[in-house]
Structures are given as C-alpha cells and as structure tokens.
N, C-alpha and C positions, 0 to 999 in steps of 0.2 A: 503493500498500500504506499502510496507516496502522499505524504502528509503535506506536503507544499504546495502539490498542485493535484489534486484528487479527481478522481475519475467523475465524479457527479457535477464538476462544473465543464466537463466538454462534451456532454450529451447533446446540443444543440449546433454544436457546428463552430461556435465563436464563444469562446471564454466570457466570464462577464467581465474579468478584467480589463480586457482588448476592448469590450463594447464600451465599457463605462469611461476609459480613457479616450477612445476614439469620439466620445459625444459629451465630453466634459462636464461629466455628472457631478453635481455637487455631494457631500458627505450623505446626506439622507437618501439621495436616489441611489448612491453607489450600493448603500445597503438594502434598499428594496428590490434591486436588480438581484443582487447575491443571495438573498435567504428567499424570494420567490422563484429563482432559478433551481436551488438547490432542497427545498423542502421535501419534494418527494423522494427523493435520494438520502436525506440525512435524518431529519430530527422531526418531520411532519409538522406536527401542531407549535412545536416550540419554535419552528423558523417562520411559521405563520405568524405568530405573534410578534416575533421581533419584527417582522415587514409590517406590519401593522402599527407598531410602535413609530417605526419611522415614516409612515406614511401620516400618521396623527401629528407628528412633530411637524412634517413638512408644510402641512395643513394649517397648523397654529401660525407657523412662520408667515405665510402668505397672509392669513387674517390680521395678525399684529403690524 
C-alpha cells in the first residue's frame, strides 16, 4: 500500500491534487474535492461529514 499516493485517489483518471492545482482551488474547495473523491474507497460517512464541514465553511465565508 502506498500511503503517500493511495489508489483511492486514482479512480477517476485525474488525481484530486492535480485537479485542485490546475483549478487554483482554495483550501475549503481543495478538501471538498479530496473527501468527495475518496469517500467510497476509504471512510464513507466520516469523509462525507468532513466534506459537509468544508461545504458549510465555504457557505459561511460567502455569507459573511
């Protein structure tokens, strides 16, 4: 198992880090992409909750 670059980040043909860098995403957006990409392959509910946490932060940032 590769702990630096695990296989669950390679399922869609482009790795989230490459997508995030290419699209200049901010920290919250970066984590949303990471957690939504891997949730089926790693921590299911935990990753979805992390994704929701960052979505909520992003929404709050836009509202403030």
